[in-house]
C-alpha positions in Angstrom: 68.4 -31.5 97.8 70.1 -29.0 95.4 70.6 -25.3 95.5 70.3 -23.3 92.2 72.5 -20.3 93.0 72.4 -17.1 91.0 75.1 -14.6 91.7 74.2 -11.1 90.4 76.2 -7.9 90.3 73.8 -4.9 90.0 74.7 -1.3 89.2 74.3 1.0 92.2 72.1 3.4 90.2 69.2 0.8 90.1 70.2 -1.1 93.2 67.2 -0.2 95.4 64.7 -0.7 92.7 66.2 -4.1 91.8 66.2 -5.3 95.4 62.5 -4.4 95.7 61.7 -6.1 92.4 63.6 -9.2 93.4 61.7 -9.4 96.8 58.3 -8.5 95.5 58.2 -10.0 92.0 61.1 -12.2 90.8 61.7 -14.5 93.8 57.9 -15.1 94.2 57.7 -15.8 90.5 60.4 -18.4 90.8 58.7 -20.1 93.8 55.4 -20.0 91.9 56.9 -22.3 89.2 56.4 -25.1 91.8 60.0 -26.2 91.2 61.5 -24.5 94.3 60.6 -25.0 97.9 62.2 -21.8 99.1 64.8 -19.1 98.5 67.4 -17.1 100.3 68.8 -13.8 99.1 72.2 -12.7 100.6 74.5 -9.8 99.9 78.1 -10.8 99.0 80.3 -8.8 101.3 83.0 -7.9 98.8 84.0 -4.7 97.0 84.0 -5.5 93.3 86.6 -3.8 91.1 84.0 -3.3 88.5 81.7 -1.6 91.0 78.1 -2.5 91.7 76.7 -4.5 94.5 76.8 -8.3 94.5 74.1 -10.7 95.7 73.6 -14.4 95.8 70.1 -15.8 95.5 69.7 -19.4 96.4 66.7 -21.4 95.3 66.1 -24.8 96.9 64.9 -27.7 94.7 64.3 -31.3 95.4 66.5 -32.9 92.7 68.3 -32.5 89.4 65.2 -33.6 87.4 63.1 -30.8 88.9 65.9 -28.3 88.1 66.1 -29.5 84.5 62.3 -29.0 84.2 62.8 -25.4 85.4 65.4 -24.9 82.7 63.1 -26.3 80.0 59.8 -24.7 81.1 60.5 -21.5 82.9 64.1 -20.2 82.8 64.0 -18.3 79.5 60.8 -16.4 80.5 62.0 -15.5 83.9 65.5 -14.5 82.8 64.0 -12.3 80.0 61.9 -10.5 82.6 65.0 -9.3 84.4 66.7 -8.3 81.1 63.7 -6.2 80.1 63.4 -4.6 83.5 67.1 -3.8 84.0 68.8 -3.9 80.6 72.6 -3.6 80.7 72.4 -3.0 84.5 73.6 -6.3 85.8 75.7 -9.4 85.2 74.8 -12.8 86.5 76.2 -16.3 86.7 74.6 -19.5 87.8 75.8 -22.5 89.7 74.2 -25.7 90.9 75.1 -26.8 94.4 74.5 -30.1 96.1 73.8 -30.0 99.8 76.1 -32.6 101.4 75.5 -31.8 105.1 73.7 -29.2 107.3 74.5 -28.8 110.9 
């Protein structure tokens, strides 16, 4: 199993609206692609020099092939939704994590 991790720093001025949009729209849209079995959204407990509030959103996927299909078929559309809704209000970076062990 892999985790597709998206770390986002969102401006405080739109923070509440963004969280609501993530919970009600974006995360359900990601799950609806059929490529993720679930998701977790957590707040990163660090004060950023650049300001804003940072979150990590972790989407669970079966394997690398499924994640590659997401990149080809869905990523551009879903990323552009966020850019249209919150232009110039966030920065994001993405990482792929392989689960080695859970206890």
